[in-house]
C-alpha positions in Angstrom: 123.2 114.0 194.6 125.3 116.2 194.9 127.0 114.9 198.5 127.5 111.5 196.1 129.2 113.3 193.6 131.4 115.5 195.3 132.4 112.3 197.0 133.2 110.0 194.0 134.9 113.1 192.6 137.0 113.6 195.7 137.7 109.7 195.2 139.3 109.7 192.2 140.9 113.1 192.9 142.9 111.4 195.1 143.1 107.7 193.0 144.4 109.6 189.9 147.5 111.0 193.0 148.3 107.7 194.5 151.7 107.5 191.5 152.4 110.5 192.9 153.5 109.3 196.1 154.8 106.1 195.6 157.5 107.9 193.7 160.8 109.0 195.5 161.8 112.4 194.7 164.5 113.5 192.5 166.3 115.8 194.5 167.2 113.1 197.8 169.5 111.2 195.6 166.6 108.4 195.9 167.1 107.0 199.2 163.2 108.8 200.1 164.3 111.1 203.6 162.5 113.7 202.8 162.2 116.0 205.4 163.6 114.2 208.4 163.5 116.8 211.2 159.8 116.9 210.6 159.4 112.7 210.4 161.4 113.1 213.8 158.9 116.0 215.3 156.1 113.4 213.8 157.4 110.8 215.8 158.1 112.2 218.8 154.8 113.8 218.6 152.9 110.7 218.1 154.4 109.0 221.2 153.6 111.4 223.6 150.0 111.3 222.6 150.3 107.4 222.5 152.5 106.9 226.1 149.4 110.3 227.7 146.3 108.4 226.4 148.2 105.1 228.2 148.5 106.7 231.3 144.9 107.9 231.1 143.1 104.6 230.2 146.0 102.4 232.4 144.3 104.7 235.8 140.9 104.3 234.6 141.0 101.2 234.4 143.1 100.7 237.5 140.6 102.3 239.5 137.2 101.3 238.2 138.6 97.8 239.2 139.8 98.7 242.7 135.8 100.2 242.8 134.8 96.8 241.6 136.8 94.5 244.1 136.0 96.5 247.1 131.7 96.5 245.8 132.4 92.1 245.6 135.5 90.9 247.1 134.7 87.0 246.2 135.4 88.1 242.5 138.3 89.8 243.3 140.2 86.7 241.0 138.2 86.9 238.2 138.8 91.1 238.0 142.4 91.1 239.2 142.6 88.6 236.0 140.5 91.0 233.5 142.6 93.7 234.7 145.7 92.8 234.2 144.9 91.7 230.2 142.9 94.9 230.1 146.6 96.3 230.6 148.2 94.8 228.6 145.9 95.8 225.7 146.2 99.3 226.6 150.1 99.7 226.6 150.6 97.8 223.4 149.3 100.9 221.2 152.4 102.7 223.6 155.2 99.6 222.5 153.6 99.5 219.0 154.5 103.4 218.7 157.7 103.2 220.0 158.6 100.4 217.4 157.5 103.0 215.4 159.3 105.2 216.2 162.7 103.2 216.8 162.2 102.1 213.3 161.8 106.1 211.9 
């Protein structure tokens, strides 16, 4: 019961603070560019993490597909098709992060 009340209090506090985050700070002249260096650092860090995780995922997917093709050579075409679709979906993470980095 105490956890539920604590969660409700936290949710109310977060919802009450929402209008504050929607306003542009007066010190910036209204353009909303606060912490440009920190934002660039965060985008660079996010791009690095996304690229690294994509590389790990693609390596694991390629290794699995290669093993599957070696075990069952008759099913190579279906495995290759699934691999290409999977690699495209994995690469989309890095591309979305790249678009965010360019926008920022």
